C-alpha positions in Angstrom: -39.3 13.3 41.8 -42.8 14.6 41.9 -46.1 12.6 42.2 -46.8 12.5 38.5 -43.3 11.1 37.8 -43.7 8.5 40.5 -47.1 7.5 39.1 -45.7 7.2 35.6 -42.9 5.0 36.8 -45.2 2.9 38.9 -47.5 2.3 35.9 -44.6 0.7 34.0 -44.1 -1.9 36.7 -45.3 -5.5 36.2 -48.8 -6.3 37.5 -47.2 -8.2 40.4 -44.9 -5.3 41.3 -47.9 -2.8 41.1 -49.9 -5.0 43.4 -47.1 -5.2 45.9 -46.6 -1.5 45.8 -50.3 -0.9 46.2 -50.4 -3.1 49.2 -47.5 -1.4 50.8 -49.1 2.0 50.2 -52.4 1.0 51.6 -50.9 -0.6 54.7 -48.9 2.6 55.3 -52.2 4.5 55.7 -53.5 2.2 58.4 -50.3 1.6 60.3 -50.8 2.3 64.1 -48.3 4.4 65.9 -45.9 2.9 68.5 -47.9 4.5 71.2 -51.1 2.9 69.9 -49.4 -0.5 69.7 -48.0 -0.2 73.3 -51.4 0.9 74.6 -53.1 -2.1 72.9 -50.6 -4.6 74.4 -51.0 -3.0 77.8 -54.8 -3.4 77.6 -54.3 -7.0 76.5 -51.9 -7.7 79.4 -54.4 -6.2 81.8 -57.3 -8.3 80.4 -55.2 -11.5 80.6 -54.2 -10.7 84.2 -57.8 -10.1 85.2 -58.9 -13.4 83.6 -56.2 -15.2 85.5 -57.1 -13.5 88.8 -60.8 -14.2 88.4 -60.2 -17.8 87.5 -61.7 -17.4 84.1 -58.7 -19.1 82.5 -56.0 -21.4 83.8 -52.3 -20.7 83.3 -50.3 -23.1 81.1 -46.6 -23.6 81.7 -44.1 -22.7 79.1 -43.1 -26.3 78.9 -46.6 -27.4 78.1 -46.9 -24.8 75.4 -43.6 -26.0 73.9 -44.9 -29.6 73.9 -48.1 -28.7 72.2 -46.3 -26.5 69.6 -43.8 -29.3 68.8 -46.7 -31.8 68.4 -48.4 -29.5 66.0 -45.3 -29.1 63.9 -44.9 -32.9 63.4 
Protein backbone atom coordinates (compact mmCIF):
# COMPACT_ATOMS: atom_id res chain seq x y z
CA UNK A 1 0.00 0.00 0.00
CA UNK A 2 1.44 3.39 -0.91
CA UNK A 3 1.01 6.75 0.83
CA UNK A 4 -1.84 7.87 -1.45
CA UNK A 5 -3.79 4.68 -0.74
CA UNK A 6 -3.25 5.06 3.00
CA UNK A 7 -4.39 8.69 2.82
CA UNK A 8 -7.53 7.75 0.86
CA UNK A 9 -8.37 5.02 3.36
CA UNK A 10 -7.74 7.32 6.33
CA UNK A 11 -10.05 9.99 4.94
CA UNK A 12 -12.90 7.45 4.95
CA UNK A 13 -12.57 6.93 8.69
CA UNK A 14 -14.96 8.57 11.11
CA UNK A 15 -13.95 11.90 12.62
CA UNK A 16 -13.12 10.19 15.91
CA UNK A 17 -10.98 7.56 14.20
CA UNK A 18 -9.15 10.21 12.14
CA UNK A 19 -8.42 12.19 15.31
CA UNK A 20 -7.05 9.10 17.05
CA UNK A 21 -4.89 8.26 14.02
CA UNK A 22 -3.62 11.84 13.78
CA UNK A 23 -2.69 11.81 17.45
CA UNK A 24 -0.79 8.54 17.09
CA UNK A 25 1.07 9.82 14.05
CA UNK A 26 2.02 13.09 15.75
CA UNK A 27 3.18 11.34 18.90
CA UNK A 28 5.31 9.00 16.83
CA UNK A 29 7.28 12.00 15.54
CA UNK A 30 8.20 13.21 19.01
CA UNK A 31 8.82 9.87 20.71
CA UNK A 32 12.16 9.81 22.54
CA UNK A 33 14.53 6.90 22.05
CA UNK A 34 15.16 4.40 24.86
CA UNK A 35 18.64 5.91 25.29
CA UNK A 36 17.10 9.37 25.75
CA UNK A 37 14.59 8.05 28.28
CA UNK A 38 17.30 6.25 30.23
CA UNK A 39 19.50 9.37 30.24
CA UNK A 40 16.58 11.50 31.47
CA UNK A 41 15.88 9.07 34.33
CA UNK A 42 19.56 8.93 35.25
CA UNK A 43 19.70 12.74 35.40
CA UNK A 44 16.55 12.79 37.54
CA UNK A 45 17.96 10.16 39.93
CA UNK A 46 21.16 12.16 40.29
CA UNK A 47 19.20 15.36 40.96
CA UNK A 48 17.09 13.67 43.62
CA UNK A 49 20.15 12.08 45.26
CA UNK A 50 21.89 15.48 45.35
CA UNK A 51 18.83 17.12 46.93
CA UNK A 52 18.73 14.41 49.61
CA UNK A 53 22.48 14.67 50.26
CA UNK A 54 22.29 18.46 50.56
CA UNK A 55 19.25 18.34 52.84
CA UNK A 56 17.10 20.26 50.38
CA UNK A 57 14.40 17.60 50.66
CA UNK A 58 13.59 15.07 53.34
CA UNK A 59 13.02 11.40 52.53
CA UNK A 60 9.56 9.94 52.98
CA UNK A 61 9.15 6.25 53.79
CA UNK A 62 7.28 4.00 51.39
CA UNK A 63 4.73 3.35 54.13
CA UNK A 64 4.02 7.07 54.50
CA UNK A 65 3.58 7.40 50.73
CA UNK A 66 1.14 4.47 50.75
CA UNK A 67 -0.87 6.04 53.58
CA UNK A 68 -1.10 9.36 51.76
CA UNK A 69 -2.07 7.66 48.50
CA UNK A 70 -4.79 5.63 50.18
CA UNK A 71 -6.15 8.77 51.85
CA UNK A 72 -6.32 10.52 48.48
CA UNK A 73 -8.21 7.61 46.94
CA UNK A 74 -10.96 7.66 49.56
